[in-house]
VOBA-1610 file (N, C-alpha, C; in pm, whole numbers, padded with zeros to 5 digits, always signed):
BEGIN
Met+08418+10685+00395Met+08464+10645+00501Met+08370+10764+00640Ile+08344+10641+00706Ile+08308+10738+00830Ile+08436+10885+00875Glu+08430+10944+00906Glu+08557+11004+00989Glu+08502+11047+01132Pro+08548+10977+01164Pro+08550+10952+01304Pro+08556+11090+01419Glu+08588+11179+01338Glu+08667+11354+01409Glu+08553+11422+01475Lys+08470+11390+01354Lys+08344+11465+01329Lys+08223+11402+01357Gln+08248+11264+01446Gln+08106+11229+01505Gln+08114+11245+01684Asp+07981+11193+01731Asp+07972+11232+01864Asp+08086+11205+01955Leu+08179+11267+02025Leu+08270+11252+02144Leu+08224+11190+02221Arg+08104+11181+02261Arg+08064+11116+02384Arg+08008+10969+02335Lys+08056+10908+02251Lys+08011+10759+02209Lys+08158+10727+02220Phe+08149+10592+02268Phe+08219+10452+02269Phe+08297+10451+02148Glu+08154+10438+02039Glu+08219+10369+01896Glu+08298+10487+01813Thr+08255+10600+01899Thr+08353+10708+01810Thr+08511+10687+01858Leu+08550+10630+01953Leu+08697+10616+02010Leu+08736+10470+01920Ile+08661+10408+01990Ile+08674+10231+01845Ile+08724+10288+01763Ala+08674+10435+01628Ala+08671+10469+01538Ala+08832+10495+01472Ile+08834+10586+01592Ile+08944+10709+01610Ile+09084+10570+01606Thr+09042+10457+01721Thr+09202+10399+01711Thr+09196+10305+01576Glu+09114+10298+01498Glu+09115+10205+01363Glu+09148+10284+01283Lys+09146+10439+01288Lys+09184+10523+01210Lys+09346+10573+01210Leu+09320+10527+01352Leu+09514+10590+01410Leu+09617+10449+01344Arg+09535+10299+01376Arg+09628+10224+01328Arg+09606+10167+01174Gly+09503+10228+01122Gly+09494+10207+00944Gly+09573+10275+00858Pro+09587+10260+00691Pro+09644+10303+00609Pro+09625+10471+00634Gly+09716+10562+00628Gly+09715+10711+00619Gly+09744+10776+00805Gly+09761+10648+00913Gly+09743+10694+01016Gly+09849+10706+01103Cys+09879+10669+01193Cys+09978+10745+01250Cys+10104+10630+01275Pro+10225+10703+01203Pro+10330+10606+01226Pro+10336+10533+01359Trp+10354+10633+01463Trp+10408+10562+01634Trp+10300+10425+01671Asp+10160+10471+01669Asp+10059+10411+01683Asp+10067+10265+01589Lys+10121+10276+01446Lys+10090+10159+01375Lys+10225+10069+01435Glu+10345+10102+01433Glu+10430+10036+01545Glu+10374+09982+01645Gln+10299+10049+01717Gln+10289+09950+01868Gln+10243+09796+01861Thr+10283+09721+01991Thr+10214+09609+02007Thr+10217+09569+02158His+10130+09439+02176His+10130+09435+02352His+10247+09473+02384Glu+10373+09381+02325Glu+10502+09426+02401Glu+10522+09568+02385Thr+10536+09685+02264Thr+10556+09753+02358Thr+10461+09851+02390Leu+10372+09804+02434Leu+10254+09911+02503Leu+10258+09903+02650Arg+10341+09792+02705Arg+10343+09709+02862Arg+10373+09842+02935Gly+10468+09938+02902Gly+10493+10059+02994Gly+10404+10140+03009Asn+10361+10160+02870Asn+10236+10314+02891Asn+10145+10258+02957Leu+10099+10147+02928Leu+09962+10072+03029Leu+10010+10067+03179Leu+10126+10045+03203Leu+10133+10049+03368Leu+10125+10194+03438Glu+10205+10271+03335Glu+10229+10444+03362Glu+10128+10482+03367Glu+09999+10472+03249Glu+09884+10553+03264Glu+09796+10506+03408Thr+09781+10373+03435Thr+09750+10285+03568Thr+09775+10359+03685Tyr+09920+10417+03700Tyr+09976+10439+03809Tyr+09911+10627+03779Glu+09937+10662+03700Glu+09874+10821+03674Glu+09701+10809+03754Thr+09615+10686+03706Thr+09557+10721+03709Thr+09503+10685+03876Leu+09593+10626+03966Leu+09600+10559+04115Leu+09649+10743+04161Glu+09728+10822+04139Glu+09774+10932+04152Glu+09644+11070+04109Ala+09584+11036+04049Ala+09475+11090+03972Ala+09377+11076+04104Leu+09325+10971+04143Leu+09293+10906+04272Leu+09259+10958+04380Asp+09461+10937+04412Asp+09493+11004+04525Asp+09476+11168+04557Ser+09452+11246+04455Ser+09448+11420+04506Ser+09312+11409+04487Gly+09244+11330+04455Gly+09086+11413+04518Gly+09005+11496+04368Asn+09077+11519+04264Asn+09062+11612+04160Asn+08971+11558+04031Pro+08858+11545+04022Pro+08768+11510+03952Pro+08763+11479+03807Lys+08837+11649+03775Lys+08853+11651+03639Lys+09008+11580+03569Glu+09101+11564+03715Glu+09213+11451+03673Glu+09175+11353+03694Leu+09135+11274+03745Leu+09071+11130+03727Leu+09013+11094+03633Glu+08913+11171+03526Glu+08804+11164+03417Glu+08902+11193+03271Glu+09030+11311+03312Glu+09132+11287+03206Glu+09224+11136+03189Glu+09258+11077+03344Glu+09348+10932+03308Glu+09262+10851+03342Leu+09130+10855+03375Leu+09033+10689+03299Leu+09015+10675+03159Gly+09074+10816+03094Gly+09014+10800+02979Gly+09185+10808+02883Asp+09251+10819+02899Asp+09419+10767+02865Asp+09390+10575+02916Leu+09392+10540+03011Leu+09389+10385+03038Leu+09253+10350+02922Leu+09174+10399+02937Leu+09073+10371+02868Leu+09109+10311+02711Met+09205+10486+02659Met+09241+10469+02508Met+09373+10315+02549Gln+09385+10264+02634Gln+09547+10163+02662Gln+09388+10019+02594Ile+09371+10037+02718Ile+09211+09865+02676Ile+09162+09864+02532Val+09123+10042+02415Val+09100+09971+02329Val+09198+09951+02253Leu+09320+10039+02248Leu+09418+10004+02207Leu+09447+09887+02172His+09476+09803+02301His+09536+09672+02276His+09420+09575+02215Ser+09278+09633+02201Ser+09162+09561+02190Ser+09216+09539+02026Gln+09224+09644+01939Gln+09237+09660+01826Gln+09357+09594+01713Ile+09436+09568+01820Ile+09585+09542+01826Ile+09571+09402+01788Ala+09475+09344+01886Ala+09456+09176+01872Ala+09332+09147+01770Ser+09251+09247+01740Ser+09181+09219+01637Ser+09195+09224+01527Glu+09345+09282+01456Glu+09395+09335+01342Glu+09454+09117+01316Cys+09530+09079+01436Cys+09560+08889+01417Cys+09447+08834+01441His+09323+08870+01464His+09220+08791+01447His+09242+08728+01564Ala+09256+08753+01668Ala+09307+08754+01821Ala+09166+08745+01897Phe+09104+08851+01902Phe+08975+08902+01965Phe+08961+09019+01931Asp+08807+09059+01980Asp+08814+09234+01921Asp+08762+09327+02090Ile+08719+09405+02069Ile+08637+09490+02179Ile+08550+09439+02215Gly+08474+09414+02114Gly+08327+09314+02147Gly+08379+09209+02263Asp+08457+09145+02241Asp+08508+08983+02274Asp+08536+09029+02455Val+08565+09184+02472Val+08646+09169+02587Val+08488+09229+02633Ile+08414+09337+02591Ile+08304+09351+02667Ile+08201+09253+02733Ala+08171+09175+02603Ala+08124+09045+02621Ala+08168+08940+02760Gly+08275+08966+02712Gly+08350+08862+02822Gly+08348+08944+03005Ile+08349+09053+03007Ile+08338+09115+03124Ile+08164+09132+03204Asn+08111+09113+03040Asn+07941+09080+03116Asn+07942+08965+03177Ala+07957+08883+03093Ala+07933+08769+03140Ala+08003+08715+03250Lys+08095+08763+03293Lys+08167+08759+03394Lys+08121+08824+03495Leu+08056+08940+03522Leu+07999+09033+03613Leu+07850+08986+03632Ile+07810+08926+03530Ile+07655+08859+03598Ile+07702+08685+03674Tyr+07763+08624+03633Tyr+07830+08518+03696Tyr+07848+08510+03815Arg+07939+08605+03881Arg+07991+08639+03978Arg+07933+08723+04107His+07794+08746+03995His+07684+08832+04091His+07555+08771+04120Pro+07533+08626+04155Pro+07413+08534+04187Pro+07307+08614+04255His+07401+08675+04356His+07296+08760+04498His+07243+08886+04426Val+07247+08929+04269Val+07172+09066+04205Val+07080+08993+04097Phe+07158+08877+04002Phe+07142+08845+03873Phe+07050+08703+03926Gly+07081+08631+04011Gly+07014+08498+04046Gly+06925+08508+04169Asn+06891+08403+04255Asn+06826+08369+04354Asn+06921+08357+04488Val+07059+08407+04473Val+07147+08377+04598Val+07153+08489+04721Lys+07103+08409+04824Lys+07119+08533+04907Lys+07233+08542+05052Val+07256+08681+05010Val+07396+08712+05097Val+07390+08771+05227Ser+07436+08785+05347Ser+07437+08901+05466Ser+07466+09028+05434Gly+07562+09031+05328Gly+07656+09118+05323Gly+07756+09154+05232Ser+07861+09258+05213Ser+07995+09263+05126Ser+08040+09171+05170Asp+08087+09086+05282Asp+08183+08987+05351Asp+08151+08850+05269Glu+08009+08809+05233Glu+07954+08726+05222Glu+07996+08738+05059Val+07962+08867+05005Val+07995+08851+04888Val+08160+08905+04790Leu+08235+08889+04894Leu+08374+08885+04838Leu+08374+08716+04861Lys+08326+08652+04917Lys+08372+08512+04933Lys+08336+08404+04829Asn+08158+08473+04820Asn+08161+08385+04687Asn+08194+08411+04587Trp+08281+08533+04570Trp+08343+08577+04470Trp+08428+08486+04426Gln+08517+08449+04587Gln+08662+08396+04478Gln+08612+08312+04482Glu+08513+08162+04552Glu+08483+08048+04493Glu+08433+08064+04378Leu+08354+08142+04359Leu+08290+08120+04210Leu+08381+08164+04100Lys+08514+08237+04117Lys+08626+08265+04011Lys+08727+08088+04059Gln+08732+08075+04177Gln+08813+07920+04174Gln+08734+07825+04076Lys+08590+07784+04108Lys+08543+07722+03945Lys+08534+07721+03842Ser+08603+07844+03786Ser+08596+07877+03656Ser+08775+07822+03645Lys+08835+07820+03698Lys+08982+07769+03687Lys+08976+07622+03651Glu+09105+07583+03615Glu+09081+07407+03575Glu+09117+07369+03724Lys+09062+07245+03736Lys+09083+07168+03869Lys+09236+07122+03897Gly+09255+07184+04016Gly+09368+07165+04059Gly+09456+07261+04067Thr+09448+07435+04026Thr+09460+07533+04035Thr+09478+07634+04130Ser+09556+07643+04169Ser+09631+07711+04319Ser+09506+07838+04344Ile+09439+07876+04459Ile+09378+07958+04489Ile+09495+08114+04491Ile+09586+08110+04469Ile+09706+08271+04472Ile+09734+08240+04322Gly+09718+08118+04288Gly+09834+08098+04108Gly+09780+08173+04034Ser+09661+08255+04011Ser+09590+08383+03938Ser+09611+08534+03965Val+09683+08545+04107Val+09755+08691+04138Val+09830+08708+04075Pro+09802+08833+03977Pro+09932+08903+03933Pro+10094+08882+03971Lys+10193+08796+03932Lys+10343+08838+03985Lys+10409+08959+03965Ser+10314+09032+03885Ser+10382+09159+03848Ser+10331+09282+03897Leu+10208+09246+03983Leu+10213+09331+04104Leu+10325+09383+04191Pro+10337+09522+04233Pro+10377+09568+04335Pro+10374+09483+04436Ser+10501+09467+04509Ser+10511+09307+04592Ser+10427+09368+04737Leu+10410+09470+04749Leu+10292+09500+04868Leu+10132+09421+04840Ala+10090+09460+04738Ala+09983+09463+04696Ala+09986+09308+04652Tyr+10065+09278+04621Tyr+10069+09144+04612Tyr+10047+08986+04723Ala+10180+09033+04818Ala+10116+09024+04940Ala+09986+09003+05011Gln+09940+09159+04986Gln+09807+09187+05027Gln+09710+09097+04953Glu+09720+09052+04860Glu+09616+08955+04760Glu+09620+08845+04834Ile+09742+08785+04791Ile+09720+08631+04878Ile+09724+08606+05007Gln+09750+08711+05071Gln+09694+08670+05199Gln+09572+08697+05232Tyr+09532+08787+05174Tyr+09363+08777+05152Tyr+09279+08641+05110Arg+09367+08608+04991Arg+09270+08466+04945Arg+09301+08327+05003Val+09415+08345+05087Val+09405+08239+05191Val+09321+08244+05290Ala+09317+08364+05348Ala+09206+08411+05441Ala+09111+08356+05431Gln+09034+08350+05287Gln+08901+08334+05254Gln+08848+08168+05265Ala+08985+08107+05229Ala+08991+07960+05220Ala+09020+07941+05402Gly+09029+07997+05466Gly+09022+07972+05637Gly+09196+07987+05709Phe+09228+07998+05592Phe+09446+07988+05656Phe+09457+08111+05728Asp+09425+08163+05838Asp+09394+08310+05875Asp+09464+08298+06072Trp+09521+08424+06080Trp+09500+08419+06230Trp+09420+08414+06271Lys+09369+08364+06376Lys+09258+08324+06467Lys+09166+08506+06544Asp+09380+08513+06602Asp+09296+08667+06676Asp+09439+08729+06670Pro+09388+08852+06603Pro+09460+09012+06525Pro+09602+08987+06622Ala+09584+09009+06755Ala+09703+09021+06863Ala+09799+08940+06830Asp+09774+08777+06785Asp+09919+08716+06743Asp+09984+08773+06605Ile+09946+08856+06571Ile+10026+08909+06427Ile+10087+08974+06465Ile+10080+09067+06602Ile+10165+09169+06664Ile+10327+09063+06730Asp+10195+08978+06798Asp+10388+08884+06862Asp+10463+08856+06751Lys+10411+08776+06623Lys+10446+08779+06547Lys+10580+08883+06474Leu+10487+08959+06449Leu+10621+09128+06438Leu+10701+09095+06506Cys+10743+09059+06643Cys+10781+09103+06706Cys+10880+09008+06682Glu+10856+08882+06685Glu+10930+08792+06659Glu+11023+08784+06543Glu+10981+08844+06417Glu+11038+08853+06293Glu+11130+08964+06299Ile+11102+09090+06403Ile+11196+09177+06401Ile+11285+09135+06514Ala+11279+09094+06548Ala+11374+08983+06675Ala+11492+08912+06588Glu+11459+08833+06498Glu+11532+08788+06427Glu+11589+08879+06300Phe+11526+08972+06290Phe+11603+09039+06221Phe+11712+09095+06236Lys+11711+09136+06340Lys+11788+09207+06477Lys+11913+09097+06462Glu+11900+08965+06483Glu+11977+08853+06544Glu+12060+08812+06406Ala+12022+08840+06257Ala+12083+08804+06155Ala+12221+08861+06127Glu+12300+08757+06107Glu+12435+08792+06103Glu+12509+08842+05988Thr+12437+08823+05833Thr+12493+08825+05670Thr+12376+08951+05606Lys+12422+08987+05556Lys+12326+09092+05491Lys+12244+08985+05377Glu+12254+08864+05343Glu+12153+08823+05314Glu+12052+08741+05354His+12069+08753+05505His+11972+08674+05593His+11907+08780+05660Gln+11956+08904+05662Gln+11920+09068+05716Gln+11768+09095+05598Ala+11836+09025+05474Ala+11741+09048+05358Ala+11598+08951+05375Gln+11643+08864+05408Gln+11554+08732+05400Gln+11469+08799+05526Glu+11550+08832+05663Glu+11388+08827+05744Glu+11346+08943+05737Phe+11425+09110+05685Phe+11327+09256+05668Phe+11213+09159+05590Gly+11250+09145+05432Gly+11093+09047+05413Gly+11011+09015+05472Asp+11067+08886+05569Asp+10955+08864+05655Asp+10870+08961+05762Val+10945+09038+05767Val+10879+09207+05880Val+10809+09260+05789Leu+10844+09289+05643Leu+10778+09399+05600Leu+10619+09274+05572Phe+10632+09186+05557Phe+10466+09038+05494Phe+10436+09041+05603Thr+10469+09010+05715Thr+10372+09073+05896Thr+10335+09196+05874Leu+10385+09305+05827Leu+10358+09393+05855Leu+10221+09438+05762Val+10206+09363+05635Val+10093+09360+05550Val+10007+09299+05621Asn+10057+09204+05668Asn+09902+09089+05715Asn+09832+09185+05824Ile+09929+09266+05935Ile+09862+09365+06008Ile+09712+09446+05936Ala+09761+09543+05805Ala+09734+09613+05788Ala+09575+09528+05722Arg+09593+09435+05682Arg+09503+09351+05594Arg+09361+09310+05686Arg+09438+09291+05837Arg+09328+09283+05910Arg+09257+09339+05962Gln+09315+09495+05949Gln+09230+09624+06013Gln+09180+09667+05871Gly+09186+09612+05778Gly+09119+09650+05651Gly+09136+09797+05605Met+09343+09804+05588Met+09390+09842+05518Met+09455+09795+05374Asp+09423+09943+05280Asp+09542+09930+05186Asp+09657+09915+05187Val+09777+09867+05191Val+09902+09876+05173Val+09949+09982+05080Glu+09946+09974+04977Glu+09990+10055+04873Glu+09942+10202+04875Thr+09774+10195+04946Thr+09752+10361+04980Thr+09820+10425+05075Ser+09830+10320+05213Ser+09863+10393+05286Ser+10115+10447+05247Leu+10085+10344+05181Leu+10253+10372+05172Leu+10288+10471+05116Arg+10194+10508+04978Arg+10195+10608+04872Arg+10112+10733+04970Glu+10018+10718+05057Glu+10010+10855+05113Glu+10076+10886+05235Ala+10199+10771+05300Ala+10285+10836+05347Ala+10421+10870+05289Asn+10444+10840+05158Asn+10516+10873+05043Asn+10502+11010+05018Glu+10368+11073+05009Glu+10292+11186+04947Glu+10330+11308+05072Cys+10282+11196+05188Cys+10352+11307+05326Cys+10454+11344+05337Phe+10544+11257+05304Phe+10716+11281+05341Phe+10766+11405+05245Phe+10731+11378+05136Phe+10747+11443+04966Phe+10696+11603+05040Lys+10611+11648+05061Lys+10565+11791+05133Lys+10641+11845+05192Arg+10668+11729+05321Arg+10743+11775+05442Arg+10873+11810+05388Phe+10944+11683+05324Phe+11080+11750+05271Phe+11078+11868+05198Thr+11055+11881+05124Thr+11057+11941+04979Thr+10997+12120+05081His+10916+12113+05197His+10879+12236+05248His+11011+12288+05342Met+11107+12196+05384Met+11178+12209+05487Met+11302+12268+05391Glu+11322+12227+05230Glu+11429+12271+05132Glu+11378+12433+05146Lys+11275+12425+05116Lys+11186+12588+05074Lys+11252+12674+05166Leu+11204+12628+05297Leu+11281+12713+05418Leu+11418+12751+05416Ala+11493+12662+05361Ala+11596+12636+05400Ala+11691+12769+05303Arg+11596+12774+05184Arg+11674+12885+05075Arg+11596+12989+05060Glu+11468+12960+05176Glu+11415+13120+05205Glu+11528+13221+05251Arg+11570+13140+05380Arg+11660+13206+05526Arg+11831+13152+05446Gly+11883+13173+05305Gly+11999+13172+05265Gly+12063+13024+05312Leu+11988+12956+05347Leu+12085+12825+05388Leu+12099+12709+05306Asp+12210+12637+05331Asp+12235+12544+05237Asp+12228+12397+05331Phe+12139+12342+05257Phe+12050+12250+05360Phe+12154+12121+05355Glu+12214+12108+05228Glu+12292+11977+05304Glu+12405+12029+05355Lys+12436+12086+05378Lys+12518+12129+05555Lys+12497+12204+05616Leu+12383+12204+05649Leu+12270+12195+05784Leu+12296+12084+05864Ser+12377+12086+06013Ser+12405+11964+06079Ser+12226+11855+06074Leu+12262+11751+06164Leu+12105+11723+06164Leu+12043+11738+06218Asp+12086+11814+06361Asp+12027+11910+06448Asp+11923+12028+06419Glu+11990+12106+06242Glu+11930+12194+06225Glu+11834+12114+06144Gln+11847+12019+06055Gln+11773+11945+05986Gln+11618+11915+06055Asn+11623+11829+06131Asn+11524+11835+06246Asn+11468+11890+06272Ala+11508+12064+06319Ala+11437+12144+06350Ala+11366+12178+06230Leu+11440+12203+06113Leu+11333+12254+05973Leu+11253+12132+05965Trp+11286+12016+05997Trp+11158+11941+05986Trp+11062+11960+06066Asp+11069+11964+06191Asp+10920+12034+06275Asp+10878+12136+06237Glu+10939+12215+06150Glu+10867+12375+06150Glu+10758+12297+06025Ala+10820+12266+05938Ala+10738+12156+05820Ala+10675+12098+05834Lys+10630+12027+05992Lys+10559+11911+06001Lys+10454+12015+06059Lys+10479+12139+06120Lys+10344+12190+06165Lys+10255+12244+06055Val+10333+12318+05903Val+10267+12348+05796Val+10192+12265+05730Thr+10253+12151+05696Thr+10203+12039+05636Thr+10131+11962+05719Gly+10158+11881+05833Gly+10039+11828+05906Gly+10096+11695+05845
//
């Protein structure tokens, strides 16, 4: 038997061999117990850690997290191969065929004027591959974070022509939704109207070419840096942060803002 740990670690085949050994006789008890279902959380966690590495701008972190994410793909493929559903070769063949089919401007004779037309053609080709009658937003995973899901379905319907003609009209819509939120008399109605406010904000971001998940992650990170710096200032001054008045806390916030940006 080939010992994968003694093979070229840069080769994809070595990763496949290692995964097979982990799942095989004499392999790792934990790896052998895993199923598609038990690995759901791991796949999601590795995806978010990869996004965090992207946001950090640290190439070494990104390299490591991409490896962890790739391991999840190979492991799921190995599990599928054991029950004769598909294997990693099928996965690779499928994505290769899809990329060729959806890039006729590269692998065929289709001419495009720019990336906007590329994306439009991509969606049209994607829809053609679905069963007749399938909604253009039906394939958007509902397990996506809500903001990302909203942005994706808005994008897809916009590609079909269902979109605001004037971006300024979306701002008017936002004002309308905020007014309806303020007028809501019950918690249930407020929650519904708040959802409409968020959905409209996503629409504004989409029209401006912004990614809402990235924008919110960056805002969260900014708040984290400022607030933890406030706590640090309080500790250095011998102050109990929770016992400070709101005005005193806000003064620390202003100090932290100058340092953290």
